C-alpha positions in Angstrom: 8.8 -26.8 -20.7 5.3 -24.8 -19.3 5.0 -24.1 -15.7 3.2 -26.7 -13.8 0.1 -25.7 -11.6 1.8 -26.7 -8.5 4.6 -23.8 -9.4 2.0 -21.6 -10.2 0.4 -21.9 -6.5 3.3 -21.6 -4.7 4.5 -19.0 -6.6 1.3 -17.1 -5.4 1.3 -18.3 -1.9 4.8 -16.4 -1.6 2.9 -13.0 -2.8 0.0 -14.0 -0.4 2.0 -14.0 2.8 4.1 -11.3 2.2 1.6 -8.7 1.3 -0.2 -10.0 4.5 2.9 -9.0 6.4 3.0 -5.7 4.3 -0.4 -4.7 5.3 -0.3 -5.4 8.6 2.8 -3.0 9.2 1.2 -0.4 6.8 -2.2 -0.1 7.8 -1.7 -0.5 12.1 1.9 0.4 13.1 0.6 3.8 13.3 -2.6 3.0 15.4 -0.6 0.1 17.5 2.5 2.5 18.6 0.5 5.8 19.1 -3.2 4.4 20.3 -2.6 1.3 22.3 1.2 2.1 23.8 0.9 6.1 23.6 3.8 6.8 21.7 3.8 10.7 20.4 1.7 10.8 17.2 4.2 13.7 15.8 7.4 10.9 16.9 5.7 8.2 15.3 5.0 10.5 12.3 8.9 11.2 11.7 9.6 7.5 12.2 6.7 6.1 9.4 7.9 9.2 6.9 11.8 8.9 7.9 11.8 5.0 7.3 9.8 4.8 4.2 12.1 7.2 2.7 15.2 5.2 3.7 13.5 2.1 2.5 12.7 3.8 -0.9 15.9 4.6 -1.6 17.4 1.4 -0.1 15.5 -0.7 -3.0 18.1 -0.3 -5.8 20.8 -1.2 -3.2 19.3 -4.0 -2.3 18.7 -4.9 -6.1 22.6 -4.4 -7.0 23.3 -6.7 -4.0 20.8 -9.5 -5.4 22.4 -8.8 -9.0 25.7 -9.9 -7.8 24.6 -13.0 -5.8 25.9 -16.5 -7.2 25.1 -19.6 -4.8 24.4 -23.2 -5.8 20.7 -22.5 -5.0 21.1 -19.6 -7.5 20.9 -15.9 -6.7 16.9 -15.2 -5.7 16.1 -18.0 -3.6 18.8 -17.4 -1.0 17.9 -13.9 -0.4 14.1 -14.7 -0.5 14.1 -17.0 2.2 16.7 -15.2 4.6 14.6 -11.9 3.6 11.7 -13.9 4.8 12.9 -15.6 8.0 14.4 -12.2 9.0 11.2 -10.3 8.5 9.3 -12.4 10.5 10.9 -11.9 13.2 11.3 -8.4 13.1 7.4 -8.2 12.4 6.4 -10.2 15.8 9.0 -8.1 17.4 7.7 -4.5 15.9 4.1 -6.0 17.0 5.6 -7.4 20.6 6.6 -4.3 22.1 8.0 -4.8 25.6 5.2 -2.9 28.4 7.9 -2.3 30.7 9.6 0.3 28.2 8.1 3.9 28.2 9.0 7.7 26.9 11.7 8.0 25.0 12.5 4.1 25.1 9.6 3.2 23.6 10.3 5.8 20.7 13.4 4.4 20.0 12.3 0.8 20.0 9.7 1.8 17.6 12.3 3.7 15.4 14.6 0.9 15.1 12.3 -2.2 14.8 10.2 -0.6 11.7 13.8 0.4 10.0 14.6 -3.0 10.4 11.4 -4.6 9.0 11.6 -2.3 6.1 15.4 -3.1 5.3 14.1 -7.2 5.7 11.4 -6.7 4.0 13.2 -5.0 0.8 15.6 -8.1 1.2 12.6 -10.4 0.7 10.8 -8.2 -1.9 13.3 -7.4 -4.6 14.3 -10.9 -5.6 10.5 -12.3 -5.3 9.9 -10.0 -8.6 13.1 -10.2 -10.0 12.9 -14.1 -9.9 10.4 -14.4 -12.6 12.6 -14.3 -15.9 14.6 -16.9 -14.1 11.6 -19.8 -14.0 9.9 -18.6 -17.1 10.7 -19.3 -20.5 8.4 -16.8 -22.7 7.3 -12.9 -22.9 3.4 -14.3 -22.2 4.5 -16.8 -19.3 6.1 -13.8 -17.7 3.6 -11.6 -17.4 1.2 -14.2 -16.3 2.8 -15.1 -13.5 3.6 -11.4 -12.8 0.0 -10.9 -12.9 -0.8 -13.8 -10.9 1.4 -12.4 -8.1 -0.1 -8.6 -8.4 -3.6 -10.7 -8.0 -2.5 -12.6 -5.1 -1.2 -10.3 -3.5 -4.0 -8.4 -3.6 -5.5 -11.2 -1.7 -2.8 -11.3 1.3 -3.6 -7.5 1.6 -7.0 -8.3 1.7 -7.4 -10.8 3.9 -5.2 -8.6 6.7 -7.1 -5.6 6.1 -10.5 -7.8 6.5 -10.0 -9.6 9.9 -7.2 -7.9 11.5 -9.1 -6.2 14.1 -11.8 -8.8 14.6 -8.9 -11.3 15.3 -7.1 -9.0 17.8 -10.1 -8.5 19.8 -10.6 -12.5 19.8 -7.0 -13.3 20.6 -6.8 -10.7 23.6 -10.0 -9.8 24.4 -10.2 -6.0 25.8 -6.7 -6.1 25.7 -5.6 -4.9 22.1 -1.8 -5.0 23.0 -1.9 -8.8 23.9 -4.1 -9.0 20.4 -1.8 -7.5 18.1 1.3 -9.8 19.7 -0.4 -12.9 18.7 -1.7 -12.0 15.7 1.5 -10.7 14.3 3.4 -14.8 15.5 0.7 -15.8 13.3 0.7 -13.7 10.5 4.9 -14.2 10.8 4.4 -18.2 10.8 2.0 -18.4 7.7 4.6 -16.0 6.1 7.5 -18.1 6.7 5.3 -21.2 5.5 4.4 -19.9 2.4 7.5 -18.4 0.7 9.1 -21.9 1.9 6.2 -23.6 0.1 7.5 -20.8 -2.9 11.4 -21.5 -2.5 10.9 -25.3 -2.3 8.8 -25.8 -5.3 9.8 -22.8 -7.6 13.5 -23.4 -9.3 15.3 -21.2 -11.4 16.4 -22.7 -14.6 18.0 -19.9 -16.0 20.8 -17.2 -15.4 19.3 -13.6 -15.3 21.1 -10.7 -16.0 19.2 -8.5 -13.7 18.6 -5.0 -14.3 18.6 -2.2 -11.5 18.3 1.2 -11.6 20.2 3.8 -8.8 18.7 6.4 -7.4 20.3 9.1 -9.9 19.0 6.8 -12.9 15.5 7.2 -11.9 15.9 11.1 -11.4 17.9 11.5 -14.5 14.9 9.8 -16.4 12.4 11.7 -15.4 13.9 15.0 -16.0 14.3 14.2 -19.9 10.8 12.6 -19.8 7.9 15.4 -18.8 5.2 12.7 -18.8 6.7 10.3 -16.8 7.2 13.5 -14.2 3.1 14.0 -14.8 2.5 10.7 -13.9 4.7 10.1 -10.8 3.7 13.9 -9.7 -0.2 12.7 -10.1 0.9 9.1 -8.5 2.3 10.7 -5.3 -0.9 13.4 -5.0 -3.4 10.5 -5.8 -1.8 8.1 -3.3 -0.7 10.6 -0.6 -4.9 11.4 -0.7 -5.8 8.0 -0.6 -3.1 6.5 2.5 -4.1 9.6 4.7 -7.9 8.5 4.8 -6.8 4.8 5.2 -4.3 5.4 7.8 -7.4 7.3 9.8 -10.2 5.1 9.4 -9.8 3.0 11.7 -10.0 6.2 14.6 -12.9 7.6 12.8 -14.4 3.8 13.6 -13.4 3.7 17.1 -14.0 7.2 18.2 -16.4 8.8 15.9 -18.5 6.0 14.9 -18.0 4.7 18.0 -20.2 1.7 19.8 -18.6 -1.4 21.6 -18.3 -3.2 18.6 -16.8 -0.8 16.6 -14.1 -3.4 15.2 -17.2 -5.1 13.6 -18.5 -2.2 11.5 -14.4 -1.6 11.2 -14.3 -4.8 9.5 -17.5 -4.7 6.9 -16.2 -1.7 5.9 -13.0 -2.8 5.2 -14.8 -6.4 3.6 -17.3 -4.1 1.2 -14.6 -1.5 0.4 -11.9 -4.2 -0.4 -14.6 -5.9 -2.7 -15.5 -3.1 -4.6 -11.6 -2.3 -5.1 -11.1 -6.0 -7.0 -14.3 -5.3 -9.0 -13.5 -2.0 -10.3 -10.0 -3.2 -11.4 -11.0 -6.5 -12.8 -14.5 -5.2 -14.0 -15.6 -1.4 -14.1 -12.0 -0.7 -15.9 -12.5 -3.0 -19.0 -16.5 -1.4 -19.1 -15.4 2.0 -18.7 -12.3 1.3 -21.3 -14.7 0.2 -23.8 -16.8 3.4 -24.0 -13.8 5.8 -23.4 -10.3 6.8 -23.5 -8.0 6.6 -20.6 -7.9 10.3 -20.0 -11.5 10.3 -19.5 -11.6 7.5 -17.0 -9.2 9.1 -15.2 -10.9 12.6 -14.9 -14.1 10.4 -14.1 -12.4 8.5 -11.5 -11.0 11.9 -9.9 -14.7 12.9 -9.9 -15.6 9.7 -8.6 -13.5 10.4 -5.3 -14.6 13.8 -4.8 -18.1 12.8 -4.4 -17.6 10.1 -2.4 -15.2 12.0 0.0 -18.2 14.9 -0.1 -20.5 12.3 0.9 -18.9 10.8 3.7 -17.9 14.1 5.3 -22.0 14.9 5.1 -22.8 11.5 6.2 -20.3 12.3 9.7 -22.9 14.5 10.6 -25.7 12.3 11.0 -26.5 9.9 13.6 -25.0 7.3 11.8 -26.6 4.4 13.9 -25.7 1.7 11.1 -22.5 0.9 9.1 -24.1 0.4 5.9 -25.0 4.1 5.2 -21.3 4.4 5.0 -20.9 1.8 1.8 -22.3 4.4 -0.3 -19.5 6.8 0.0 -16.8 3.9 0.7 -18.2 2.8 -2.9 -17.4 5.8 -4.8 -13.9 6.0 -2.7 -12.8 2.6 -3.5 -14.3 2.2 -6.7 -11.9 4.7 -8.0 -9.2 3.8 -6.3 -9.2 0.8 -8.1 -9.4 2.1 -11.4 -6.9 4.5 -10.7 -4.6 2.0 -9.6 -4.6 0.7 -13.1 -4.6 3.9 -15.2 -1.6 5.5 -13.1 0.4 2.3 -14.5 -0.4 2.7 -17.9 0.4 6.2 -18.0 3.3 5.2 -17.1 4.0 2.6 -19.5 3.1 5.0 -22.2 5.6 7.4 -21.3 8.4 4.8 -21.8 7.2 4.8 -25.4 7.0 9.2 -25.1 10.6 8.6 -24.0 11.8 6.4 -26.3 10.9 8.8 -29.2 11.8 11.9 -27.1 15.2 11.1 -25.7 16.2 7.7 -28.2 16.3 5.4 -25.1 13.8 3.4 -23.9 13.9 3.6 -19.9 11.3 1.0 -18.9 12.8 -0.7 -15.9 14.2 2.7 -14.4 10.4 4.5 -15.0 8.7 1.3 -13.6 11.1 1.5 -10.2 10.2 5.0 -9.8 6.8 3.7 -9.5 7.9 1.7 -6.2 10.0 4.6 -5.0 7.1 7.2 -4.9 4.3 4.9 -3.9 6.7 4.6 -0.8 7.1 8.1 -0.6 3.4 9.1 -0.8 2.9 6.5 2.3 5.6 8.4 4.9 4.0 11.7 3.7 0.4 10.6 4.3 1.8 8.7 7.6 3.0 11.9 8.7 0.1 13.9 7.8 -2.0 11.3 9.9 0.1 11.8 12.5 -0.5 15.6 12.6 -3.8 15.3 12.7 -3.8 12.8 15.6 -1.3 14.9 17.7 -3.5 18.3 16.9 -6.7 16.4 17.8 -5.6 14.1 20.9 -7.0 11.0 19.7 -5.7 8.5 22.1 -7.2 5.7 23.9 -8.9 6.5 27.5 -9.6 3.5 29.9 -13.2 3.1 30.7 -14.9 1.5 33.4 -17.6 -1.6 33.3 -20.7 1.2 33.7 -19.1 2.8 30.5 -18.8 0.0 27.8 -22.3 0.5 27.3 -21.9 3.8 26.5 -21.2 5.2 22.9 -17.3 5.0 22.9 -17.5 8.3 20.8 -18.4 10.4 23.4 -14.9 10.1 25.3 -13.6 12.6 22.5 -14.9 16.0 22.0 -16.6 17.4 19.0 -13.6 19.8 17.8 -11.3 16.6 18.1 -14.2 14.7 15.7 -14.5 17.3 13.6 -10.7 17.7 12.8 -10.1 13.8 12.1 -13.3 14.4 9.7 -11.4 17.0 7.8 -8.2 15.7 7.8 -9.8 12.2 6.1 -11.8 13.8 3.9 -11.2 17.6 2.8 -7.2 17.3 2.6 -8.0 14.2 0.7 -10.0 16.6 -1.6 -7.5 19.2 -1.9 -5.1 16.4 -2.9 -6.9 15.2 -6.0 -8.0 18.4 -7.4 -4.0 19.0 -7.7 -3.5 16.0 -9.0 -6.1 16.7 -11.6 -5.0 20.5 -12.3 -1.3 19.1 -12.8 -2.2 16.0 -15.0 -4.6 18.4 -17.2 -2.2 21.0 -17.5 1.0 18.8 -18.4 -0.2 15.3 -19.4 -0.5 15.1 -23.4 -0.7 11.2 -24.1 -3.8 10.5 -25.1 -5.2 8.0 -27.8 -4.7 9.9 -31.0 -1.1 11.0 -29.3 -0.5 7.4 -28.4 -1.5 6.5 -31.8 1.2 8.9 -33.3 4.0 8.0 -31.6 3.3 4.1 -32.0 3.5 4.6 -35.9 6.7 6.9 -35.3 8.1 4.3 -33.5 7.5 1.5 -36.1 9.0 3.8 -38.4 12.2 3.7 -36.5 
């Protein structure tokens, strides 16, 4: 029996809610604790790096726990609901840090709450994606639900990316701490509501033997598959480059682009970038694929991103009176990032076929488990690099008087600090992208001709 529209919408809403929560934490936790609460940037960098690495290793453990669960409600929904409620509570606590805590106490509060957030998020994220085979019947239907879930997750991420700073200023006025507290509460409540709909309307129709890969299995599969290793290294380098910029762009708008209404310009930029990124995945990539092969598209995207970063660096030395001038480099960077997300997944999939031919075994689940691991690792490394930039350049919030509110906010940060910020969010990502393309060009051999050859050999057995 095919899934109803009600079931599809219910599953999609869960993805919207969980990625709203994820994006709020991933994009604003460093800004909240470092810029608003005054926690040392280096301390936050270590916390975010350690927590993300721990979270990446925690994924396989949670997978094993879910796989061994047996209840009258199934193995997935209980953990999905428990993880959602606890994660929502921790999210609110994380963005509602008591103002009475300061110094080392605030560092400890940030560390404990962020690590707990990662643990509880994994608690609901693993069963959310793993439950698809339990309520679908055919491979095509499962593929469709996976696509629906990923698409809705993108919607949730986009919503938070676009509205956060506007909502924070609307809810808290000039007090961003209060604004983040109330906004995180709204997101947490929506998260519980959306996932509750998922749990109520999605019934587990079958018992599924859930495959989980240990960290040892992940690395063993990579050691024996040089093409998977190449794709993974490329993903780490590319994502580190992109995440460094995304971690620092809010500081760029607040301290460099400036203006009392800087958060409005920041919102417009994110809105434009999100739209371009979605279009690049849905339209630009299919168009490029019609005229050339994936490896060449990869090189085109890297070139596009480098051009975008070069333009952005140049534009920062102009007056930057309008945010719309930043749409030009933004187009090249966001479009490239959207297509690269698709390509790296394709390259990993191709490496599975290559590994099957080379090692006489198909490590599909292991290889794709590694993708989650390396994305989280890249996120932690990028946050650490961004924190070093903030610490060196002493980018932090300053009290301003009513008279100063009419002055360009960027004047509160000196020229050297602004230059350091610009170089970290443009030059370092370019270095990372060049490293990715050099390594990829030397190591990756799975072009279309090679894949056609591998496919033929696999068919012959």
